[in-house]
Every structure is written in structure tokens, then in C-alpha cells.
N, C-alpha and C positions, 0 to 999 in steps of 0.2 A: 410751692406755688408753681403752676405751669403757665408760662408766658407763651402765647401763640400769635402768629400773624395769620389772619384769615380774611377771606373775601365773602361778602354777602350783599346781594342785590346791587352788584356792580361796583362796590366800594371795598377797598382793602384797608385794614387797620389792625391794631393789636388788641389782645384781650387776655383774660385769665380763664383757662379751662378748669372746670370743676365738675366732676361727674359727667353727666350727659349734656352739659350746656357750656357756653362760653360767655363771660361777662364782657360786654362791649365797652372798653374803656373810653373811647372817644364819645360815645353817646352818654355815658354816665358822667364823665367829667371832660368837657370839650377843651379845657386848658392843657390837657396832657398831650404829648406828641403822639402822632399816629403811626410812626415808623419805629421799628424796634431799636436800631442803633441810637436814634435820637432819644428814645425813652430811657435807655440804659445810660446814656451820656448826660441826662438831665440831673443826675446826682441823687444823693441820699434822700433829700426831701421829697423828690418826685416818686422814688421807689417806696418810701414810707406811705405816701398817698395811695399808691397802687395797692399796697398790702391792705390798707384800711378799706378801700373800695371792695377788695376781694372778699372781705368778711361781711359785707352788707348785701343789700338786695340788688340795686343797680339794674341796668338794662341787660337782660340775658337772652341769648338765642340758643335754640336747640343745636347741639353739635352736628347732628345729621342734616342741618339746613345750611351749613357753611362749608366752604372749601378751605381746608388747611393748606397754607402756603409754606414755603421755606421760612422758618422763624426770622432769619435775617435775610432779606431779599438780595441785598448787594453789600456784603461785608467789605470793608476796606482791604482786609487781608483774609486769605483762606490758606492756611499752611498745614502741611501734612508731615508726619514722621514715618520714615521707612525703617524696616527691620527692627521693630521694637518689641517683639515677642520671640523668645528663644525657639519655640517650636516652629514659628514661621521662618526664622533664619535657617533652621535645619532643613526645611522643605525646599528652600531656594538654593541650598548648597553654597551660600555666601558666608564669609567670616562675620562674626559678631562685631558690631562697631564699638569703639571705645568712646565715641562722642555721638550724640544724636544726629541722625541723617534727616535733614529738613529739606522740603521742596515746596514750591508754590503750586496751588491749584488756582488757575485764573478764575476770577469771581463770576465770569459769565457761565461757568459750569454749574452754578448753584441751581438746585432743582428741588421741587416740593417733595414732601414725604410720601405721596402716593401718585406722583407723576411718572410719565414713561421715561425710560432710559433708551436713548437712540444708539443703535449700533452703527458706527460711521461706515460709509461706503468704501473707505480706504483700508479697512482692516476687518478681520474676523476674530482677532485675538482679544476678545472682550472678557474682562474679568471683574469680579466683585471683591470687595474688602469691607467686611463689617467692622466698624470702629466706634470707640467712644470719642466724642468730640466735646469741647468746652468752648464757652463764649466769654470773652473779656467784657467786664462791666465797668472798668475805670481806666482812664488814660493813665499810663504808668511807665516807669523806667527804673531799671536797677532794683527789681523786686527780689528779695531773698526767698529762698525756698520756704522758709518758715512763715513768710508773709504772703506767699503766693495765693493762698485760699481767699485772701481779702479782695483780690482783683478779679476773681472769677464770678461772673453773673449766674452761671448755671451750666448744665450739661445736656447734651442731645445725642441722637443716633446719627451716624454718618455712614454712607456707602462711598468709600473712596474708589469709585469705578475707574478701572485702568485699561488702557489699550496697550497691551504688553509690547508689541513690536515697536510702536512709537515711543514707549517709555524708555527703551534701551537704545534709542538712536542718539541720545545725548546724555551726558553724565548728570545733568540737572533733573532729569525725570519729568520735567514740567509738561512737555508736549503730550506725553501719554497719560497724564493725569488731568488734563484740562479741556477735553472735548466738551462741547455743549451738552448739557443734561447730566454730566458725569459727576455731579456732586449732590445727590439727594441728601437732605438733612431734615431733622425734625424728630417726632412730629411737633414738638414744642421744646422750649427751654425749661428744664426743671431746676429750680433754685437749690443751692447747696444744702439748705436746711431740710429739704425733703429727700435729697439723695444720700446724705450722710457721707461716709467714707467712699470717695469715688474709686478707690482701689480695691474694692471687694465685690464688684458687680459681675454677675454672670452675663456673658455675651454670646449670642447664638445667631447663626445665619442659615436659612433654608433656601434651597432653590427647587421650585416646584414641589414643595412639601418635604424634600429630602434634606435632612440636617447635614450641613457641610462644615460649619464652624461651631465649636463648642468649647468655650474657655472662660476665663475670669480675668478681670482687669488687675488682679493681684500679680499676674504674670508679666505685666509691663516691665521692661528693662529700665526705661526712663519714665518716671511717672508724671502726672499732670503738673505737680508743683516744681519739679526739676525742669520741666520744659519751659514753664513761665520764667524761671530764673535765667535760663540760658538765653531765651529770645529777648527778654527785656534788658539784658546786658548789652545787646547790640542795637536795638531800635525801640522806639516808643510803641507800646501796645495801646490800642484804642477801643472804645466801646463798640461792640458788635464784631470785632475780629474773631474768627473761628480757627481753632487749632484742633486737628484730628490726630489721635495719638498712636495710630498704627493698628495693624490687624494680626490676629492669631493665625495658626495654621488652618488649612482647609480650603485655600483659594484654588481656582481652576488651573493655574499655571503649571504645577507639576505634572498633571495628567493631560493638560491641554483640552480639558472638557469645557470649552469656551461657552459663554452665554450665547444663545441664539434667539431670534425673534419668537415671541410667545412664552419665553421663560419668565417666571415671576420670582423675584428676589425679595425675601422677607428677613429683616434684621431686627432682633429684639435685645434690649439691654435692660436688665433688672432695675426696677425703681425709676426708669426713665420712660420707656415705651417702645413702640414698634413703627418701623417704616416698611413699606411694601411697594415695589416698582416693577412694572412689566417692561420687557425688552421689545423694542420694535426696530425695524430697519429704517435707516435714514430716508430711503426713497418712499417709505410708507408713512413717515412721521408728519408730513404736512407742514 
């Protein structure tokens, strides 16, 4: 099942994407929440209802008539993992971590799957990072690695856009990861039953049609389930929280072939989908 947040005729709500249309859940069953985090947090009964509706007729809208938004518009948490592919560690010249390197992306950076990325006026060191992300589906704490799959609502594509000079001004990395528009996610949340093993997925990034990143999630050092175990040891994870798992080699930083206005970044993950974002200058963004 592909759960999406979409806008149509001036209203934003959630739906199920199937083929070339989207099932409007609010129009089909007005009792269901219209916001993704609330829908995920409504529990097993609500999700069972969603699945049942997805198998029926319902109110459907052609996909090309809607605007796909970020699946979770304002997650409570948006966390990233740094240095989580061996080949990316090698290209940075940094030592491999013995423990996951976590950082916050401020949630105001969240951006739609096809919306523009703004190059800020304070820097030209704009970089892309194609990543597998996952969304928490249940409020949870102290989740073991073996049980972690039970609290993941689904998977999505993330571009962990980074402003490199600001990233290294502080050890937390957060400033360089949190500029507005620097968190494109989507195009939808694909539930685990459709994804299968999340650690066998091809992941690729193109810039202007040139393949820059080409890897597989089997190369993750700390996988999705280990990440859930570690984070939930420290704090409560909540429905709609997004965790991005890190990027493979091929980013712009080693060559300093930074993104410039007019560039188009396309990221594709097997069995999930594709996001595509054009770069514009802040002064031209409106």
C-alpha cells in the first residue's frame, strides 16, 4: 500500500495511490483522519479500515490531477544518520563510527517530492544525499531489533540536502542539514508488506541525468532495525517520525561539484519510487 498526502482543489488530505489514481480517504470515509501522523497514530483498527477501503471502489482521483505533498507534512522528529555506508565513509576520509552518528533535521526543512530545493544566499556548498527513509507507525520505547519491524509504518525516499560549510561549523551537523526546503521526502510511504526486506533495495541518484550514486541498502552499516533499537532506548518514537538512514558514495563534496540553480536531482529507490527536485537560488525562490 502506498500512503500519500496530496492536495486537490485547494484541500490537502491523505490517500492511497494505486496505479494512475489516488483513493481519497477523507471523501470515502470522513471518519478517518486527514493528516498522516494522525492516521498512523489512530491505531490498528484505523489502518485495517484503510486497507479495506483500498481494496474497494471509493472516491478516486487521477494522479495527474493532484499535487503530491511530503507524505508527513510536519513530523515531530526528523532524524538522520551520518557515515552509514562504508564507501561514503571512504570518500569523506573520516574514520568509520563504532556507534551510529545521529543528527536532527529541523522539521521546517521538509519538502515535497517534486518541489524546488533552494540554494541559500549564504553558501554555494549545496550537496545532495540520496537516502532510504522510514516512518514510525506506533508510539514506542525500548524496541528490540527483533521487534523493530513492528513499529515501522513504511518506507520513503529522502534527499538529505546538505549545506556543507554550515554542516561543519558545529559538531551536531544540524545547521547544515536544516535549511528550508532541504528535506524532500516521498513520493509516498510504502508499507512493509510491499517493500519486503528493506535491506536489499537498489538506490540511485542522478543529477541532470548523470548517475552520481549507485548502491544498495544491503551496504548499510547500521540497518533500519538497529537504528530503531538505538533511538527507542533513549526516547519515545511517535507516529509520523521520520528517520533517514544515510547516503552511499557519490555525493558532490569530494569533487566540490556543488549543486547550482537549474540542476535537477532525481533519487530512485527500488520498490518505493522516485523523487525529483530542481535547484533554485534563494533570491529567485519567491
